[in-house]
Backbone as CSV, one residue per row, in Angstrom:
resi,resn,N_x,N_y,N_z,CA_x,CA_y,CA_z,C_x,C_y,C_z
1,UNK,0.934,-1.083,0.133,-0.025,-0.117,-0.101,0.768,1.187,-0.039
2,UNK,0.617,2.205,-0.720,1.286,3.427,-0.992,0.520,4.478,-0.138
3,UNK,1.239,5.253,0.720,0.722,6.347,1.491,0.256,7.484,0.460
4,UNK,-0.856,8.068,0.716,-1.304,9.110,-0.018,-0.795,10.389,0.488
5,UNK,0.232,11.053,0.238,0.753,12.190,0.926,-0.205,13.427,0.637
6,UNK,-0.844,13.248,-0.430,-1.705,14.435,-0.790,-2.876,14.596,0.427
7,UNK,-3.519,13.438,0.717,-4.421,13.431,1.663,-3.998,13.825,3.072
8,UNK,-2.540,13.346,3.378,-1.982,13.676,4.470,-1.882,15.192,4.782
9,UNK,-1.594,15.786,3.596,-1.245,17.111,3.552,-2.566,17.852,3.730
10,UNK,-3.662,17.475,2.967,-5.049,18.041,3.407,-5.322,18.113,4.777
11,UNK,-5.180,16.926,5.416,-5.535,16.848,6.893,-4.603,17.766,7.855
12,UNK,-3.218,17.928,7.387,-2.529,18.674,8.109,-2.753,20.123,8.173
13,UNK,-3.213,20.502,6.637,-3.514,21.909,6.538,-4.902,22.144,7.302
14,UNK,-5.884,21.170,7.456,-7.141,21.377,8.088,-6.987,21.521,9.597
15,UNK,-5.925,20.916,10.098,-5.603,20.747,11.400,-5.040,22.247,11.887
16,UNK,-4.146,22.653,10.895,-3.473,24.025,11.052,-4.588,25.098,11.066
17,UNK,-5.504,24.895,10.231,-6.467,26.006,10.092,-7.405,25.994,11.216
18,UNK,-7.714,24.853,11.820,-8.584,24.953,12.985,-7.890,25.512,14.220
19,UNK,-6.534,25.461,14.067,-5.920,26.230,15.292,-5.374,27.747,14.889
20,UNK,-5.904,28.097,13.699,-5.579,29.452,13.302,-3.993,29.740,13.096
21,UNK,-3.369,28.809,12.839,-1.881,29.008,12.859,-1.467,29.213,11.285
22,UNK,-0.504,30.008,11.111,0.176,30.128,9.882,1.049,28.947,9.408
23,UNK,1.322,28.909,8.284,2.283,27.728,7.979,3.662,28.044,8.586
24,UNK,3.999,29.246,8.602,5.330,29.697,9.162,5.347,29.231,10.821
25,UNK,4.445,29.492,11.418,4.177,29.219,12.800,4.516,27.602,13.139
26,UNK,3.608,26.860,12.336,3.634,25.491,12.386,5.195,25.006,12.082
27,UNK,5.684,25.449,11.004,7.073,24.983,10.708,8.119,25.536,11.732
28,UNK,7.878,26.717,12.412,8.884,26.916,13.423,8.776,26.006,14.668
29,UNK,7.343,25.773,15.129,7.200,24.685,16.091,7.750,23.380,15.762
30,UNK,7.596,22.973,14.604,8.012,21.590,14.070,9.306,21.598,13.766
31,UNK,10.259,22.673,13.751,11.447,22.917,13.456,11.774,22.369,12.038
32,UNK,11.083,22.863,11.157,11.240,22.409,9.468,11.084,23.757,8.869
33,UNK,11.778,23.779,7.723,11.765,25.157,6.895,10.273,25.348,6.464
34,UNK,9.864,26.724,6.322,8.583,26.945,5.779,8.199,26.193,4.480
35,UNK,9.503,26.470,3.660,9.190,25.691,2.250,8.734,24.193,2.280
36,UNK,9.513,23.537,3.176,9.324,22.186,3.131,7.868,21.809,3.861
37,UNK,7.502,22.515,4.860,6.074,22.607,5.404,5.016,22.866,4.370
38,UNK,5.277,23.852,3.677,4.392,24.136,2.424,4.224,22.941,1.495
39,UNK,5.370,22.268,1.298,5.293,21.092,0.346,4.646,20.028,0.938
40,UNK,4.754,19.779,2.096,4.055,18.750,2.947,2.644,18.986,2.739
41,UNK,2.034,20.266,3.055,0.681,20.602,3.010,0.113,20.357,1.667
42,UNK,0.963,20.617,0.617,0.441,20.452,-0.773,0.620,19.077,-1.263
43,UNK,1.153,18.159,-0.616,1.488,16.750,-0.989,2.523,16.656,-1.971
44,UNK,3.292,17.573,-1.956,4.484,17.722,-3.063,5.598,16.976,-2.677
45,UNK,5.545,16.594,-1.444,6.829,15.862,-0.836,6.437,14.867,0.277
46,UNK,7.442,13.957,0.360,7.146,12.790,1.388,7.612,13.330,2.823
47,UNK,6.992,12.929,3.892,7.536,13.419,5.180,8.032,12.191,6.031
48,UNK,8.948,12.380,6.534,9.431,11.307,7.666,8.569,11.127,8.745
49,UNK,8.826,9.942,9.354,8.050,9.731,10.724,8.343,10.701,11.703
50,UNK,9.732,11.040,11.900,10.177,12.084,12.936,9.410,13.534,12.564
51,UNK,9.454,13.805,11.259,8.789,15.162,10.848,7.253,15.078,11.115
52,UNK,6.461,13.996,10.913,5.251,13.793,11.240,4.878,14.046,12.650
53,UNK,5.824,13.339,13.485,5.574,13.374,14.981,5.783,15.108,15.274
54,UNK,6.736,15.532,14.878,6.964,17.220,15.165,5.746,17.985,14.683
55,UNK,5.199,17.731,13.655,4.055,18.278,13.084,2.863,18.033,13.957
56,UNK,2.597,16.910,14.377,1.519,16.502,15.305,1.732,17.229,16.575
57,UNK,2.893,17.304,17.085,3.086,17.989,18.468,2.909,19.476,18.435
58,UNK,3.304,19.987,17.065,3.172,21.432,16.907,1.635,21.861,16.750
59,UNK,0.690,20.931,16.108,-0.637,21.059,15.851,-1.410,20.510,16.964
60,UNK,-0.859,19.893,17.882,-1.542,19.301,19.007,-2.675,18.259,18.616
61,UNK,-2.243,17.340,17.484,-3.144,16.320,16.948,-2.309,15.011,17.055
62,UNK,-3.031,13.969,17.064,-2.243,12.529,17.104,-2.267,12.130,15.536
63,UNK,-1.178,11.257,15.310,-0.999,10.779,14.116,-2.153,10.062,13.355
64,UNK,-2.931,9.441,14.201,-4.150,8.851,13.558,-5.225,9.780,12.913
65,UNK,-5.244,11.069,13.446,-5.949,12.062,12.919,-5.454,12.453,11.327
66,UNK,-4.158,12.414,11.265,-3.580,12.915,10.050,-3.567,11.757,8.953
67,UNK,-3.513,10.536,9.492,-3.257,9.293,8.601,-4.475,8.446,8.444
68,UNK,-5.742,8.937,8.898,-6.823,7.974,8.895,-7.320,7.649,7.592
69,UNK,-7.111,8.459,6.519,-7.236,7.872,5.214,-6.380,6.951,4.690
70,UNK,-5.396,6.643,5.340,-4.501,5.570,4.943,-4.268,4.370,5.615
71,UNK,-4.821,4.329,6.767,-5.108,3.329,7.729,-6.392,2.498,7.672
72,UNK,-6.317,1.304,7.317,-7.696,0.435,7.151,-8.279,0.350,8.415
73,UNK,-7.914,0.367,9.418,-8.820,0.319,10.702,-8.949,1.706,11.444
74,UNK,-9.081,2.640,10.665,-9.430,3.964,11.109,-10.816,4.320,11.288
75,UNK,-11.570,3.478,11.397,-13.150,3.734,11.605,-13.439,4.562,12.802
76,UNK,-12.848,4.272,14.112,-13.208,5.297,15.165,-12.835,6.697,14.897
77,UNK,-11.666,6.858,14.283,-11.269,8.138,14.003,-12.215,8.923,12.933
78,UNK,-12.531,8.197,12.044,-13.366,8.851,11.005,-14.847,9.177,11.612
79,UNK,-15.324,8.445,12.530,-16.467,8.659,13.269,-16.405,9.738,14.145
80,UNK,-15.216,9.863,14.584,-14.973,11.116,15.427,-14.974,12.352,14.521
81,UNK,-14.316,12.383,13.383,-14.627,13.496,12.281,-15.788,13.764,12.086
82,UNK,-16.678,12.869,11.584,-18.113,13.037,11.322,-18.767,13.663,12.432
83,UNK,-18.517,13.068,13.543,-19.242,13.880,14.829,-18.760,15.287,14.904
84,UNK,-17.569,15.578,14.677,-17.219,17.001,14.778,-17.821,17.869,13.686
85,UNK,-18.005,17.460,12.544,-18.705,18.080,11.408,-20.146,18.365,11.905
86,UNK,-20.818,17.429,12.488,-22.093,17.576,12.738,-22.278,18.362,14.221
87,UNK,-21.285,18.569,14.698,-21.326,19.136,16.225,-22.004,20.385,16.476
88,UNK,-22.045,21.199,15.501,-22.604,22.657,15.641,-23.665,22.777,14.768
89,UNK,-24.403,21.638,14.195,-25.442,21.739,13.225,-26.593,21.788,13.897
90,UNK,-27.610,22.509,13.246,-28.982,22.410,13.767,-29.763,20.996,13.319
91,UNK,-30.731,20.811,14.138,-31.427,19.449,13.678,-31.845,19.550,12.245
92,UNK,-32.182,20.640,11.595,-32.678,20.605,10.238,-31.285,20.299,9.424
93,UNK,-30.229,21.134,9.607,-29.065,20.630,8.915,-28.628,19.375,9.246
94,UNK,-28.603,18.746,10.240,-28.390,17.265,10.327,-29.126,16.408,9.646
95,UNK,-30.380,16.547,9.665,-31.457,15.902,8.754,-31.010,15.831,7.348
96,UNK,-30.825,17.139,7.004,-30.390,17.078,5.362,-29.036,16.480,5.018
97,UNK,-28.126,16.779,5.985,-26.801,16.016,5.663,-26.945,14.641,5.729
98,UNK,-27.489,13.980,6.591,-27.826,12.615,6.885,-28.616,12.022,5.560
99,UNK,-29.531,12.716,5.156,-30.252,12.486,4.044,-29.497,12.225,2.710
100,UNK,-28.493,13.424,2.515,-27.606,13.495,1.541,-26.644,12.107,1.423
101,UNK,-26.175,11.971,2.695,-25.168,10.931,2.903,-25.754,9.506,2.604
102,UNK,-26.885,9.229,3.199,-27.668,8.151,3.000,-27.947,7.858,1.442
103,UNK,-28.323,8.893,0.573,-28.642,8.763,-0.869,-27.288,8.407,-1.576
104,UNK,-26.304,9.205,-1.269,-24.969,8.983,-1.783,-24.567,7.667,-1.611
105,UNK,-24.704,7.189,-0.395,-24.094,5.703,-0.145,-24.996,4.828,-1.034
106,UNK,-26.373,4.891,-0.921,-27.084,4.030,-1.868,-26.817,4.163,-3.387
107,UNK,-26.541,5.268,-3.889,-26.176,5.486,-5.325,-24.781,4.792,-5.612
108,UNK,-23.784,5.018,-4.641,-22.522,4.269,-4.867,-22.675,2.902,-5.011
109,UNK,-23.396,2.405,-3.924,-23.504,0.818,-3.952,-24.458,0.349,-5.145
110,UNK,-25.388,1.058,-5.503,-26.202,0.508,-6.701,-25.195,0.520,-7.946
111,UNK,-24.387,1.660,-8.075,-23.473,1.626,-9.526,-22.254,0.829,-9.197
112,UNK,-22.095,0.139,-8.028,-21.056,-0.914,-7.737,-19.711,-0.039,-7.954
113,UNK,-19.636,1.382,-7.287,-18.557,1.997,-7.460,-17.620,1.653,-6.242
114,UNK,-16.302,1.928,-6.462,-15.275,1.866,-5.208,-14.422,2.818,-5.529
115,UNK,-13.832,3.292,-4.527,-12.874,4.632,-4.526,-11.726,4.191,-4.027
116,UNK,-10.685,4.547,-4.573,-9.233,4.394,-4.316,-8.492,5.720,-4.168
117,UNK,-8.002,5.989,-3.062,-7.295,7.250,-2.961,-5.896,7.169,-3.663
118,UNK,-5.448,8.006,-4.532,-4.033,7.908,-5.265,-3.299,9.140,-5.031
């Protein structure tokens, strides 16, 4: 299995934006260059395990939060992310979002589609 660095970068960026940090701030906290950090967020470069740990510490997140799209047994983390998305929704918003998700799932299964991240 190949790690999808693009998706990891997307999750890192989302975690940074939740903290209202700049790329420069995270790169300073993680002790990496701003250029390297920018390439990590854009998925343009691979990151080492020590670098991932430093970024996790800088953003106060766990590696499973950043790698959940790459780990087969990441269901609890994904459920946590879904709960986070729904946490500030009104009942009407939740109903609409659940309806859309249910219909999307039904359509995907009817068409026999499967998605592979690359």
